[in-house]
Structure formats: C-alpha cells, structure tokens
N, C-alpha and C positions, 0 to 999 in steps of 0.2 A: 869393427865393421865386419859383418859376416860375408863370406865369399859366396856369390851366387852359383848354384850347382849348374853343371853342363851335362846334358844327356845326349847319348848317341842313339838315334832311332833308326832301325833297319826294318824296311817294309817292302812288300811286293806291290808293283804298280805296272799293269799291262806287260807281263813277262819280263820285267826288269826289276832289279833289286836297287832300291834307293837307300843311301846311307847319309843321313842328315844330322846336324847338331842343333840343339835347341836348349833354351834356358827354362822353359816352362812346359810341363806335360800334365794333363789332367784326364780323368775319366769324364767323358762328356755326359750331359743330361740326355742327349740323343742315344737311345739304346744301341749298344754295339759299336760305339765309336770312341776313339781316343782323341783329345784335343792337343795339338802341338802349337805352341806360341813362341815368339821371340827366337826366330831362327838365327843361328850363329854361322857366319861364313868367314873364311880366312881374309886377312888384310890384303888390300890391293898394292901394298908397297913392295911386294915380292917381285923379283926380277923375272922369274918364270911364272907364267899364268897357266893353270890347269884348265883345258877347254871343258872338261866334264863339270868342274866346279862352277865355271862361268855359265854353263848351260843351266845348272840348278839355280844359280843366283837369278838368272833371267826368268826362269819358270816360277820362282817364288817371290819375285819382286812385287811389292805392293800387297803381299798376302799377310794379313794380320794374324789369322788363325787358320789352321788346317785340321780338318776332321778326317782321320784315317780309320777305316774299319778294323775292328779288333782282329778279325781273321786274317788280315793282310800283314799284321805286325809279326815280324820274325823275332825281334829282340829289342830291348831297351836297356841301355847301360848308363850308369852315372859314371862319368869320366873326370879325370883331373883337369884336362884342357881339351879344347876342340881340335879336330884334325881336319883333313881335307874331305869335303863332301864329295860323294861319287855315285855314279850310276854304273851298274854292271848287268850283263845279261844273265838270265836264269840258266844255270848249267843243265845240260841234258837235251835241250832243244836246239836243233840246227836252224830253226826259223823257216825251213822250206816246206814242211808239211802243213796242210790246211788246218790241222787240229791245233797247231801252235798259235793260230790267229783267232781262236775262239776264246772269248772271255767267259769264265764260269759264273753262273748266277750266284751272288752272295748268299750264304746260308748261315743263319744265326743260331742254329742248333735246336730250334723248336720243332718238335714233331707232334702233330695233333693226335690225340688218343681216339681211335675209331670206335671205342666202346662207349664214349660219351656222346650224347646227342639224342637223336630220335629213338 
C-alpha cells in the first residue's frame, strides 16, 4: 500500500504567514489559484496544546477545499510527516503604520498591450 504524500504549504494571508499541512494539492481550474485539500493537523492526544494550531483548526474546520492565490504562495514542500501548523507575522512591519493595514490588489501578471486595439 502506497503512503499518501504530505505537503507543507506556506502562504501569505493578510500580513500573516500561514504554514499548513495537506495531503492533496492541485493547480485549480480557476486561473491563478492552487487548490489545497485534506488538511492535516496534529493529534489531540498531546498533553500540550498549541494555541496557534488550535486557531488554525477552528479557522479551517469544515473546509473541504481551499483556493489560495498563486502570488500568495511562498513555498510548497513534500515532507515525510506533518508538523505543527502555525501562523506568524510578516517580518519587517511593526503593525503601527497605516500602510501595514492596506491590502494590495491581487495582480496576475497580465499587462495589456497599448499598441493593440483601435
């Protein structure tokens, strides 16, 4: 019986870095998105419970599939086994300036040619 692969997906979400583990990752039919399915979280039998991982479990509870924009993906690794899911702040921002609260419009890389057209 083949062992199911486990992937570590690191992506940006509203000035935070999410690190999640999943068993299935696909290029989406929606242009510019990656589909992430079958999230893997640590067992609850541990004596110590990580609050960050619990927050992620609650955030993704009931989520069958998540679509993540390609430009938000930092890295995808195939790993031997899952580790703790975590959220961390993007380094470099102190969170106090107003520019840290501005979300940039997603850019897919398409630039129209001004020489085409009328």
